[in-house]
Each structure stands twice: as C-alpha cells, then as structure tokens.
C-alpha positions in Angstrom: 44.9 189.9 36.4 48.1 191.6 35.3 50.0 190.0 32.5 53.0 190.4 34.7 51.9 187.8 37.1 53.5 184.9 35.2 56.6 186.9 34.1 60.1 185.9 35.2 60.2 189.0 37.4 57.2 187.9 39.4 57.6 186.2 42.8 56.9 182.4 43.1 53.8 183.3 45.1 52.5 185.6 42.4 53.1 183.0 39.8 51.3 180.4 41.8 48.3 182.6 42.0 48.4 183.1 38.3 48.4 179.4 37.8 45.6 178.8 40.2 43.2 180.5 37.8 44.0 177.9 35.1 43.8 174.8 37.5 40.6 173.3 39.0 37.0 174.8 39.2 35.9 172.7 36.2 32.3 172.3 35.2 30.2 169.2 36.3 28.7 167.6 33.4 25.2 165.8 33.7 25.5 163.2 30.9 22.0 162.0 30.0 21.7 158.6 28.4 19.9 155.2 28.4 21.5 152.1 29.6 19.7 149.1 28.2 16.6 151.2 27.8 16.7 152.7 31.3 17.2 156.6 31.5 20.3 157.4 33.4 22.3 160.5 34.4 26.0 160.3 35.0 27.5 163.4 36.6 31.3 163.9 35.5 33.8 166.6 36.3 35.3 167.8 33.0 39.0 167.6 34.1 40.4 167.9 30.7 39.7 171.5 30.8 42.7 172.0 33.3 45.8 173.8 32.2 47.7 171.0 30.6 44.6 168.9 29.8 44.2 166.7 32.8 43.2 166.3 36.4 46.8 165.9 37.5 47.3 169.6 37.2 45.5 169.9 40.6 47.9 167.5 42.4 51.0 169.1 40.7 50.2 172.6 41.6 49.2 171.7 45.1 52.4 169.6 45.8 54.6 172.3 44.5 52.8 174.9 46.5 53.2 172.8 49.6 56.9 172.1 48.8 57.5 175.9 48.7 55.8 176.3 52.1 57.9 173.6 53.7 61.1 174.7 51.9 61.4 171.2 50.2 61.6 173.0 46.9 63.7 176.2 46.5 63.5 178.7 43.5 65.3 177.1 40.6 65.5 173.6 42.2 65.0 170.6 39.8 61.8 168.7 39.9 62.2 164.9 39.1 59.3 162.6 38.9 58.4 159.1 37.6 55.0 159.0 35.7 52.9 157.2 33.2 52.4 160.5 31.4 49.7 163.0 32.7 51.6 163.7 35.9 54.7 164.3 33.9 52.9 166.8 31.6 51.5 168.6 34.6 54.8 168.9 36.4 56.6 169.9 33.2 53.9 172.6 32.4 53.7 173.9 36.0 57.2 173.4 37.0 58.6 175.3 33.9 56.1 178.1 34.4 57.5 178.5 37.9 61.2 178.5 36.6 62.2 174.9 37.6 64.1 172.5 35.3 62.0 169.2 35.1 63.3 165.7 34.5 60.6 162.9 34.0 61.2 159.2 34.0 58.4 157.1 32.3 57.9 153.7 30.7 58.8 153.7 27.0 55.4 152.2 26.0 53.3 155.3 26.8 51.8 157.2 23.9 54.0 159.3 21.7 51.8 162.2 22.4 52.5 162.1 26.1 56.3 161.8 25.5 56.2 164.8 23.0 54.0 167.0 25.2 56.4 166.7 28.2 59.3 167.6 25.9 57.3 170.5 24.4 57.3 172.1 27.9 61.0 172.0 28.0 61.3 169.0 30.2 64.0 166.2 29.9 62.2 162.8 29.4 64.0 159.6 30.3 62.3 156.5 28.8 62.6 153.3 30.7 62.0 149.8 29.0 60.3 146.8 30.5 63.7 145.1 30.7 65.0 148.0 32.8 62.0 147.8 35.2 59.2 149.5 33.5 57.1 151.6 35.9 58.8 150.4 39.1 62.2 150.9 37.3 61.1 154.5 36.6 60.4 155.2 40.2 63.8 153.7 41.2 65.8 155.7 38.6 64.0 158.9 39.6 65.1 158.3 43.1 68.7 157.6 41.9 68.8 160.8 39.9 67.4 162.9 42.8 70.2 161.6 45.1 72.8 162.8 42.6 71.4 166.4 42.2 71.7 168.7 45.2 68.4 170.7 45.9 66.3 168.5 43.7 62.6 167.8 44.6 60.9 164.5 44.2 57.0 164.7 44.3 56.7 161.0 44.9 53.0 161.1 43.7 52.2 157.6 44.7 53.3 158.1 48.3 52.7 161.7 48.9 49.8 162.6 51.2 49.5 166.0 49.6 48.3 164.2 46.5 45.1 163.1 48.4 45.0 166.5 50.1 44.8 168.3 46.8 41.5 166.6 45.8 40.2 166.8 49.4 40.7 170.6 49.2 39.5 171.2 45.6 37.8 168.4 43.6 35.7 167.1 46.4 34.4 170.5 47.6 33.6 171.6 44.0 31.6 168.5 43.4 29.6 168.8 46.5 28.8 172.5 46.0 27.9 172.0 42.4 25.5 169.1 43.3 24.1 171.1 46.3 23.3 174.2 44.2 21.1 172.0 42.2 19.5 170.2 45.4 21.4 167.0 44.6 23.2 164.7 47.1 25.9 162.3 45.9 25.2 158.6 46.3 28.4 157.3 45.0 31.7 158.5 43.5 33.8 156.3 41.2 37.3 156.8 39.7 40.1 154.9 38.1 43.1 154.4 40.3 46.5 155.5 39.2 47.9 157.0 42.2 44.7 156.9 44.1 44.7 160.5 45.0 41.5 161.2 43.3 39.3 158.4 45.0 41.0 159.0 48.3 40.8 162.9 48.4 37.5 163.3 46.8 36.1 160.5 49.0 37.4 162.0 52.2 35.5 165.2 51.6 32.3 163.6 50.4 32.3 161.2 53.4 32.7 164.1 55.7 29.7 165.9 54.1 27.7 162.7 53.3 28.8 159.7 55.3 26.6 157.2 53.4 28.3 158.0 50.1 29.7 154.9 48.3 33.4 155.1 47.0 34.2 152.7 44.2 37.8 152.5 42.7 38.0 151.4 39.1 40.6 149.1 37.5 41.1 147.4 34.1 39.7 143.9 34.1 42.6 142.8 31.9 45.1 143.6 34.8 43.2 143.8 38.2 46.0 145.1 40.3 43.8 146.4 43.2 42.0 143.0 43.4 45.2 140.9 43.3 47.7 143.2 44.8 50.2 143.0 41.9 50.3 143.2 38.1 48.7 140.3 36.5 48.6 141.3 32.8 48.7 143.9 30.1 46.1 146.6 29.7 45.4 149.6 27.5 44.3 152.3 30.0 47.3 154.4 30.3 47.4 156.2 33.8 45.8 153.6 35.9 46.9 150.3 37.4 50.5 151.0 37.3 51.8 147.6 38.4 51.2 148.0 42.2 48.8 149.4 44.9 50.0 152.9 45.7 50.8 153.5 49.4 48.2 156.4 49.6 45.4 154.0 48.7 43.5 152.5 51.7 41.3 149.8 50.1 39.7 149.1 53.5 38.2 152.5 53.4 36.6 152.0 49.9 33.8 150.0 48.6 34.0 147.3 45.9 36.5 147.6 43.2 34.9 147.8 39.8 36.6 146.2 36.8 36.1 147.4 33.3 37.2 145.7 30.1 39.8 147.4 27.9 37.8 147.3 24.7 34.6 148.4 26.4 36.3 151.5 27.8 37.7 152.3 24.4 34.2 151.9 22.8 32.7 154.2 25.5 35.4 156.9 25.1 34.7 156.8 21.3 30.9 157.1 21.9 31.4 160.1 24.2 33.4 161.9 21.5 31.3 160.8 18.5 27.8 161.2 20.1 28.4 164.1 22.5 31.4 165.9 21.2 33.3 165.1 24.5 36.9 164.4 23.3 38.1 162.5 26.3 40.8 159.8 27.0 40.3 156.0 27.6 40.1 156.2 31.3 37.0 158.5 30.9 35.4 155.6 29.1 36.1 153.3 32.1 34.8 155.8 34.6 31.5 156.4 32.8 31.0 152.5 32.4 31.7 152.1 36.1 29.2 154.8 37.0 26.6 153.2 35.0 27.4 149.9 36.6 26.8 151.4 40.0 23.7 153.1 39.0 22.2 149.7 37.9 22.3 148.6 41.6 20.9 151.9 43.2 17.5 153.6 43.3 16.3 155.5 40.1 17.1 158.8 41.7 20.7 158.0 42.9 23.4 160.6 42.0 26.6 158.9 40.8 29.6 161.1 40.2 33.0 160.5 38.4 35.7 162.4 36.6 36.8 162.7 32.9 40.5 162.8 33.8 42.0 163.9 30.5 41.3 164.6 26.7 41.6 162.5 23.7 44.5 164.4 22.1 47.1 162.4 24.2 45.8 159.1 22.5 45.8 159.8 18.7 48.4 157.1 18.1 46.6 154.6 20.3 43.6 152.2 19.9 41.3 155.0 20.8 41.2 156.2 17.2 41.0 152.6 15.7 38.0 150.4 15.2 37.5 148.3 18.2 35.9 144.9 18.0 32.8 144.4 20.0 32.4 141.5 22.2 29.3 140.0 23.8 30.3 141.0 27.3 30.6 144.7 26.4 28.2 147.1 27.9 28.8 150.1 25.6 26.6 148.8 22.7 23.6 148.9 25.2 24.2 152.5 26.1 22.5 155.4 24.0 23.9 158.8 24.6 21.3 161.8 24.5 23.0 165.0 25.6 24.8 166.6 28.4 24.3 169.8 30.4 26.8 171.7 32.5 26.4 172.5 36.1 28.2 175.9 36.6 31.7 176.2 38.1 31.8 176.9 41.8 31.4 180.6 42.6 33.3 180.5 45.9 36.5 179.6 44.1 36.0 181.7 40.9 37.5 184.6 42.9 40.6 184.5 45.2 39.9 187.1 47.7 43.5 187.0 49.0 44.7 188.4 45.6 43.4 191.9 45.0 44.6 191.6 41.3 42.1 188.8 40.8 39.1 190.6 42.1 36.4 191.9 39.6 35.9 195.6 39.3 33.8 197.0 42.3 34.6 194.0 44.5 36.2 194.3 48.0 38.0 191.6 49.8 35.2 191.3 52.4 32.4 191.1 49.9 30.3 187.8 50.2 29.4 185.8 47.1 
C-alpha cells in the first residue's frame, strides 16, 4: 500500500481503503481452561487489535463510509457523538484520519484514559455530570450541538441500523469462516450490550448460517438494565448497560440475558492478563464468564463464541488494576487458565480485490483465494 493513501491529498475513498486494513479481520482465540475441573474452550475474537484498541472501530468506520455514500457527511463536516468512551475514541481516530473535526459528549465518570485518548486524537471532549443528565444528558447535548452546526453529522450509535450492519457484514462472517476452516459450528454467541450492535449484527449473520445458534446478551448483575428496562444501580463495566435499552436491540429475537457480577468480571479480566498475557478490559472478563456459564448447560463439544472488546490500557486508573475482594458467589476462582491458540485471520478479507494498491505482488483482481 502506498504511504500516500492516508495523506491529506488522498481522496476520502482512498483514505477509507487505507483505514480498512487497520480495522477488523481480527484473530479468533481458542482459550483453553478448566471450569470447576471440567475442560472448556471459549472462542473469543481479539477485538483489542483494531486500530484504536476496540471493537467500536468496526462500527465507526462502517457508519462513516455509509454516511459518505448517502451524503449525510461531507468532506470536512463535523462529527458529533455521545459515548461512554470506546466509540468516542474510534470516531476521534477515524474521523480525524479522514479530516473531520470531532466533538464527543461523555459522562464525566468514565476512566481518565478514555478521556485523554479522545483528546490525544485531536477531538473536543465535553464532559457531562450526573446532575446534567449523565449518559442520557450526553445524548441530548450532542443533539443540541448538532442542531447548531450546519453540515454536522450525528452517528447516533444507539439507534443507527448501520451499527448492526457493520457486525453483520464483518464480525459475524469472520467468526463463521474462522470456525468453519477448523470444522467447527457455532452453538452460541454471547456479548455484552452497550449499543447492542455486536449481538444483533453477529447474531443476524450466525442465525442465517446456523439457525439453531443461541444468542445471549450480557449485562452487569449490579445494574440489570436489559432485564428491567431501566437503570437500576451503579456498576463498573464501562461501555455496557448505559442506562437504557438501545433502540437497535430486539430482545425478543435473543435468548436469555446473562448477568455477571462486577467483581467477578474484574477478577476474570485480571486472570486473563496475569495467566495468559491477554491484556483486556473489564467487559472481556464479563463475556468470558458468560461464555463459560452457557457452556455448562450445553454438550461437551459445544462451540461458544464471544468477543474481547477492548484492551486493559483504558482502565489503568480503575479497579481493574486493584486487588478485588473475592466473594462466595464468584465463579472466577473456580476457573483455571491453561493456554490459548489463535485461529488465523480470514483470507477472504485479507486482500481487498477492489483496491489494486492492496494486492500482493503477482496477484490479479480475478485470482481466487
């Protein structure tokens, strides 16, 4: 790929192709462990390997590409979004790479790392206190700001169907192909619900390919928004259970909600880092515990897949790096981590046949993989 692809002289289309190489097509890890003495394998997409370190890069890149195609976003137009952190980081990184000013509204209790990362990409961060509405207040303030600025673009991640579409077109097909190449068929997919784009989009593709697959959304037991329909308490998983059920989530099309305790998910994220060297965030701990929960109710050869949404570097000022008290109801102490192996990235998306500058030497656009 030419180094000029991401230069300021490149067209938006060329810059998008350059960014595409840095977003998605992540490895699928087979995490081998024992749960209360029973051998288990949890399959997990290493989404922290995306451009800005989280799964939200997929959604941000896809929504911006779609906005270009529909003329909802013009060159140089401002991007304004409300976020609990990772989405803001993604829109800041990708938006700035494409030449857009970016303004992010977010609750002021998110980690300092998230705030500073957004600022480091040159975006404007507007912090919103609980007294000013918290997360719902952030959304309203973003809407108000967009009404003031002509030509601005609101991704509206919680209500935008293209959020779901991003995972239906990328994450879901990658998972299915990576499993298929190893003669595996998904039995279930579990994922924490922030916007719900991951569970709905991946689920749509997996159900199309394997109608019997189970789809389990994950929420914090300390604030079971999906189960109750509203915010019911405080929790420590940044990025999921943001005070309301997002419009793009259809709970009727999903299976049982799995609730994971805050402390337990922190212990599991710590274990993944300390025992396997997988430096992941708190929601990854919740997803792995949820996958193990589902495995306990399925046959021994069941294939349960989840995602590791982001890395631990965004949580170095949080409880993730502090000693966590173990309670009798926690499951992590009963889990022994052994090793993990990587299932290769998907060949069919390694090469963009529509971009001659991305083809390996000796390849032609009509060559099969």
